[in-house]
C-alpha positions as CSV (number, residue, x, y, z in Angstrom):
1,M,-78.5,40.5,-38.7
2,T,-79.2,38.6,-41.9
3,I,-77.0,39.5,-44.9
4,S,-79.7,40.1,-47.6
5,D,-78.4,42.9,-49.8
6,Y,-75.5,45.3,-50.6
7,G,-76.2,47.5,-47.6
8,S,-76.3,44.7,-45.0
9,L,-73.2,43.1,-46.5
10,L,-71.3,46.4,-46.1
11,V,-72.3,46.6,-42.5
12,D,-71.4,43.0,-41.6
13,A,-68.1,43.2,-43.5
14,G,-67.2,46.3,-41.5
15,E,-68.1,44.6,-38.2
16,Y,-66.4,41.3,-39.0
17,S,-63.2,43.1,-40.1
18,G,-63.2,45.6,-37.2
19,R,-63.0,48.3,-39.9
20,E,-66.2,50.2,-39.9
21,D,-64.4,53.1,-41.6
22,I,-64.1,51.3,-45.0
23,A,-67.5,52.4,-46.6
24,H,-65.8,54.7,-49.1
25,N,-63.6,51.8,-50.3
26,F,-66.4,49.2,-50.3
27,P,-67.0,49.2,-54.1
28,R,-63.3,48.6,-54.7
29,F,-63.1,45.7,-52.2
30,L,-66.3,44.2,-53.6
31,G,-65.0,44.4,-57.2
32,L,-61.7,42.6,-56.2
33,A,-63.6,39.9,-54.3
34,E,-65.9,39.3,-57.3
35,L,-63.0,39.2,-59.6
36,K,-61.3,36.5,-57.6
37,L,-64.6,34.5,-57.2
38,N,-65.2,34.6,-60.9
39,R,-61.8,33.1,-61.6
40,G,-62.3,30.0,-59.5
41,L,-66.0,29.4,-58.8
42,R,-67.9,27.1,-61.1
43,V,-71.4,26.0,-59.9
44,A,-74.7,25.3,-61.6
45,D,-76.1,28.8,-60.6
46,M,-73.5,30.3,-62.9
47,E,-74.7,28.4,-66.0
48,V,-76.5,30.2,-68.7
49,T,-77.6,29.2,-72.2
50,A,-77.5,31.6,-75.1
51,A,-77.8,31.7,-78.9
52,I,-74.8,33.0,-80.8
53,P,-75.2,34.0,-84.5
54,L,-72.3,33.3,-86.8
55,A,-70.8,35.0,-89.8
56,D,-68.2,33.1,-91.8
57,G,-67.9,30.7,-88.8
58,D,-67.2,33.4,-86.2
59,G,-69.4,34.7,-83.5
60,T,-69.2,37.1,-80.5
61,L,-69.3,35.5,-77.0
62,P,-71.7,36.9,-74.4
63,A,-70.3,39.8,-72.4
64,D,-70.5,37.8,-69.1
65,F,-68.8,34.7,-70.6
66,L,-66.3,32.9,-68.4
67,E,-66.0,29.3,-69.7
68,A,-67.9,27.1,-72.1
69,R,-69.7,24.1,-70.7
70,E,-71.3,22.8,-73.9
71,V,-71.4,24.2,-77.5
72,R,-74.1,22.9,-80.0
73,S,-74.3,23.5,-83.7
74,G,-77.4,24.8,-85.4
75,A,-78.5,21.2,-85.9
76,G,-78.3,20.6,-82.1
77,V,-75.1,18.5,-82.3
78,S,-72.5,18.9,-79.6
79,I,-69.2,20.1,-80.9
80,R,-65.8,19.9,-79.2
81,A,-63.1,22.4,-78.3
82,V,-59.9,22.0,-80.3
83,P,-56.6,23.9,-80.4
84,L,-56.8,26.9,-82.8
85,Q,-54.1,25.5,-85.1
86,Q,-55.8,22.2,-85.5
87,L,-59.1,24.0,-86.1
88,T,-57.6,26.2,-88.8
89,N,-55.5,23.4,-90.6
90,G,-57.8,20.5,-90.1
91,Y,-61.0,22.1,-91.5
92,R,-59.6,24.7,-94.0
93,D,-61.5,23.7,-97.1
94,R,-64.6,22.1,-95.7
95,N,-67.3,24.8,-96.1
96,G,-71.0,23.9,-95.9
97,V,-70.4,20.9,-93.6
98,Q,-71.7,20.8,-90.0
99,P,-69.2,22.3,-87.6
100,A,-67.0,19.7,-85.9
101,G,-65.0,21.8,-83.6
102,Y,-64.5,25.3,-82.1
103,S,-61.8,27.5,-80.6
104,I,-62.2,30.6,-78.4
105,V,-60.0,33.5,-79.4
106,G,-60.3,36.6,-77.2
107,R,-64.0,37.4,-77.0
108,R,-64.8,35.4,-80.2
109,I,-65.7,31.8,-80.9
110,K,-64.6,30.3,-84.2
111,V,-66.2,27.1,-85.6
112,R,-64.9,24.9,-88.4
113,S,-66.1,23.7,-90.8
114,V,-67.2,27.2,-91.6
115,S,-70.9,27.6,-91.1
116,D,-73.4,30.5,-90.8
117,Q,-75.8,28.5,-88.7
118,G,-75.9,29.9,-85.2
119,L,-74.6,28.1,-82.1
120,T,-76.3,27.4,-78.8
121,I,-73.8,27.7,-76.0
122,T,-74.2,26.8,-72.3
123,Y,-71.5,28.6,-70.4
124,Y,-70.5,29.8,-66.9
125,A,-71.4,33.4,-66.6
126,R,-69.8,36.0,-64.4
127,I,-71.5,36.6,-61.0
128,P,-73.7,39.6,-61.5
129,A,-71.9,42.5,-59.7
130,L,-73.5,43.8,-56.5
131,T,-74.1,47.6,-56.6
132,P,-76.4,50.0,-54.9
133,S,-78.7,49.7,-57.9
134,N,-78.3,45.9,-58.1
135,P,-78.3,45.1,-54.4
136,T,-78.6,41.3,-54.6
137,N,-77.7,38.4,-56.8
138,W,-77.9,34.6,-56.7
139,L,-74.6,34.2,-54.8
140,L,-75.6,36.6,-52.0
141,E,-78.9,34.8,-51.6
142,K,-77.4,31.3,-51.7
143,A,-74.1,31.8,-49.9
144,P,-73.8,35.1,-48.1
145,D,-70.9,33.7,-46.1
146,V,-68.8,33.4,-49.3
147,Y,-69.3,37.1,-50.0
148,L,-68.7,38.1,-46.4
149,F,-65.4,36.3,-46.0
150,A,-64.2,37.3,-49.5
151,L,-64.8,40.9,-48.5
152,V,-63.2,40.6,-45.0
153,N,-60.2,39.1,-46.8
154,E,-59.9,42.1,-49.2
155,I,-60.3,44.5,-46.3
156,A,-57.5,42.7,-44.3
157,I,-55.2,42.7,-47.3
158,W,-55.8,46.4,-47.8
159,G,-55.1,47.0,-44.0
160,K,-51.9,44.9,-44.2
161,D,-53.4,42.6,-41.5
162,V,-51.7,39.3,-42.4
163,D,-53.4,37.3,-39.6
164,G,-56.8,38.7,-40.5
165,A,-56.3,38.0,-44.2
166,T,-55.2,34.4,-43.5
167,A,-58.2,33.7,-41.2
168,A,-60.6,35.3,-43.7
169,Q,-59.1,33.3,-46.6
170,Q,-59.5,30.0,-44.7
171,L,-63.1,30.9,-43.8
172,M,-63.9,31.8,-47.4
173,M,-62.4,28.6,-48.7
174,L,-64.6,26.6,-46.2
175,A,-67.6,28.5,-47.4
176,I,-66.8,27.9,-51.0
177,S,-66.2,24.2,-50.3
178,G,-69.7,24.0,-48.7
179,L,-71.2,25.7,-51.7
180,R,-69.4,23.2,-54.1
181,I,-70.6,20.2,-52.1
182,E,-74.2,21.5,-52.2
183,D,-73.8,22.0,-55.9
184,E,-72.5,18.5,-56.5
185,R,-75.3,17.0,-54.5
186,S,-77.9,18.9,-56.4
187,R,-76.4,17.8,-59.7
188,W,-75.4,14.2,-59.0
189,G,-77.2,13.2,-55.7
190,N,-79.4,10.7,-57.5
191,A,-76.9,9.5,-60.1
192,Q,-75.8,5.9,-60.5
193,T,-72.1,5.1,-60.6
194,V,-71.0,3.4,-63.8
195,V,-67.7,1.6,-63.8
196,G,-66.0,1.7,-67.2
197,G,-64.0,-1.1,-68.9
198,V,-64.6,-4.7,-69.6
199,T,-67.0,-6.5,-67.3
200,P,-65.8,-10.0,-66.4
């Protein structure tokens, strides 16, 4: 059977774990698996670009924001992340100048010098949660084995099956490793290596 959606993932996770009585706990296991995957997985399919309006140099991050990949000012210039104290002290009185740095505080992004021009941010977004009403997403389509073993791992942890959890964890890490290799090849497969430093 091919894992193609929420329902088939539920069936296969039950079969692989030997626990076909877990349907009532499936949403909880799925939520825990996605929480852990969101903490560590960073691949191109997670990248999203969005515009963020600013007011007095502050803006609200997208609801699915995990981590910034690139932040550009309203003029299209890339700006860098800096510690909050440096951002506050270093650019305190420089209003009206293009932003030179940003800091993320909670669900907000602060840029200094203060600007009301919007930002364009490319960021890693949370994996869209699987639900009966949203039965598939990019990860399930691209790497169903990652989802399967992440779920089997959660089921084994819940069932206090140490050996099963260890085996599922190892299989999940192998699946994630394969996904990362595929991601690196798609990003950099045709890139040339450039050696830095002085050429003799």
